[in-house]
N, C-alpha and C positions, 0 to 999 in steps of 0.2 A: 780757983780755976786750975785745971791741970796744965802743966808746962807744955807748950807747943814745941815740937821737935821738927826741925827742917831736914835733919839727916835722914837718909833712907833707912828703912828697916833692914835689920840683918837678914841676908838671904834674898832680898828683893832684887829683881833684874835691873840692870843698868840701862835705862832708856836713853839712847843717844840718837839723834837725827842724822841721816846720811847727808853728806855734803852735796849741794846742788852741782850738776854738771856745768862745765864752763859754757859760755855763750857760743863759742866757736863750734863746740861739739853739737849743740842744739841746731845750729845752722846747717851743719853737714848732714845730720839726720833728716832735717826738713828737706834739703835739696835732694837727698837720695829718695825720699818718699815721692816727691814731685816727679823726679826723673822716671821712677818705676811706673807711676801712673801714666805719664805721657807715652812711655814705650809700650805699655800694655794697650793703650788706645790705638797707637800707630800699628801695632802688630794685628790687632783685631780688624782695623780698616784694610790693611794689606791683604789679609786672608779673605775678607769679604769681597774685595775687588778681584782677587785672583779667582775665587769661586764664581763670581758673576761672569768673568771673561770665559771661564770654562763652559758655563751654561750657555753663553751666547754662541760659542763656537759649535757646541753640540746641537743647538737649535738651528744654526745656519745651514748646515749641510742638507737636511731633508728639504728645506725650502728651495735651496738652489737646485737640487735634483728635480724637484717638481717643476720648477721654472724651465729647466732644460727640456724635460719631457713635453711640456706644453708647447714650447717653441718648435721642437723637432716634429711634433705631430702635425704642425701646420705647414710643413715644408715637403714638397714633392721631391723625394730623393730616391736613388736606387739603393739597393742593399749595401753595396760597397761604399757609396757616398755617405750613407747613413752611419756606417761603422766608423769611417774617418771622422765625420762630424762629431759623433758621440765621444770618440777617443779624445779629440782635442778639447772638448768641453769638460769632460770628466777630469782630465789631467789638469786643466785650468782651475777647476774648483778645488782640487787637492792642493794646488800651489798657493791658494789663498791663505792656507794655514802654515806655509813655510816661512823661512826667513832668508829668502833668496831674491835675486833680481831676475825678472823674466819679462817677455813681451807677449801681448795678446793682440790678435787681429780679428776684429769683428767685420766680416766681409759684407754683411747686409747693412750694418750701420756705417760701414766704411770709416772705422776708427782704429787707430793704432794706440795702444796704451802700454806704458812702461810701468811695471809694478815692483815694489819691494814688499813681499808678503801680500797683505790685502790692501796696501796703500798705493794709490795711483800717484806716481811721481811726474808723469807726463802723459798728456792726452792730445792727440792731433788727428785731423782728417787724413785719410789715406786714399790713394787711387788704386783700385784693384784692376790689374791687367785682365783684359777680356780673354775668355776661352776661345781658341780658334785653331784652325788647321791651316798650315802653310805648305805650299808646294814650290819646289825649285829644283831644276836639273833632274827631274824624274824622281825626286825624293819627297817624302811627306813628313812634316813635323806637327804633332798635335799637342796643344797646350790645354790641359784640363784644369778646372778649379782646384787649387791646392787647399786641402783641409786636413786637420790632424795636429799632432804634436811633433815638433822637429827641433833638433839642436842647431845652433849657428855653427856652420862648418868653417867659417873664416870671415875676416873683414879687411877691407882695403880702402885707403884714402888715395884719391887720384888714380883710379884704376885705368890702365891702358887697355881698353876693351877691343878685342878682335871681333869685328862685326860678323854675326853668323851667316851662313850661306843662304838661309831662308830670307834674309833681309837684304843682302848684297852679295852676289856671287863672287865679286872680287875680294871680299873679306878684308877691307882695310882695317888698320888699327887706329882707333880714335881715342885720344886722351879724354878721360871723363865721359866716355860714350854712354855709360850707365849712370852718370852723375858723379859728384865728388866723393860721396860716401856709398859704399856697397857692402851689404851683409849677405853672405852666401848661405843658402839653404840647400838641402839635398836635391839631387836630380836637376841641377841647373837653375833652380828657382832662386830669386834674390829679393831683397828689400833694398831699394835704391832711391837716391835723390834725383831731382829732375836732370835729364841728360844735357850735356853741353850743346851749344847752338850748332856746332858742326856735326852732331851725331845724326845718323839716319833714323835713329829711334826717337819718336816723338811721343812723349807720355810714358806710361808704365809698360814695361816689358810684358808680353802676353803671359798670363797665368801668374805673374809676379805682383809686386806691390811697390808703389812709389809714395814717398813721404817727403815733407819739406826738409830742406837742408838744415834749417835752424833746429828742428826737432832731433834729427839724427846726430847732429853735432853735439847737442846738449847731453844726450844719453850715451854717446860714443865711448867715453872712458869706462863705463860700467858694463859694456857688452864685450863678451869674450867667446872664444871657441867653446861650445858646449852650452851656452846660454839658452834656456828653453824658449821656444816660440810656439804659442798655441793659436791655431788658426781655425775659426769656426764660422 
């Protein structure tokens, strides 16, 4: 029998196996792969949620506008009143997409709502001051329903109210005559809390709005000059 040779043939390639990577390197590669998979899934879900939110916001506006038109068509309003009503409602709808604090007053539902974007932070009943004409000393004051979009012009705690002439010709100054908390709107209109017992004003000021002291105290720190108020 021919002699068996274990030595490689001259010129044959030297077959050597690569060393196995250490265990710690395998673990790192495995962890990197798992992390990459988890991040890819998180990013996909985040994009899907963002896209769904965009679609929801795009779909919301037409429905809101249709609702406004349906409600307004059922109301008997003059041209000027309709314009104010529509202005307040449309600006309110636009604010639903904002990231700001603001107030809305639903005069028919008699509700005051405090919003941050489209989130209602506070909701309470409100008393709407009646529209009326007052006469005193040969002068006339007419209070019309306030509708539209307005900024808060100021706010006062413990307001010393000088009673207007149409309510008392002597015009005394009454502490908390309009209530403890008062938000001033343009043209003398206000959002106020219940008047003190010694005040000649009982209930809401004509054309203005009265809300509970608890509610106004709760939202007070977030209300500032310029805070939007939408009245419809």
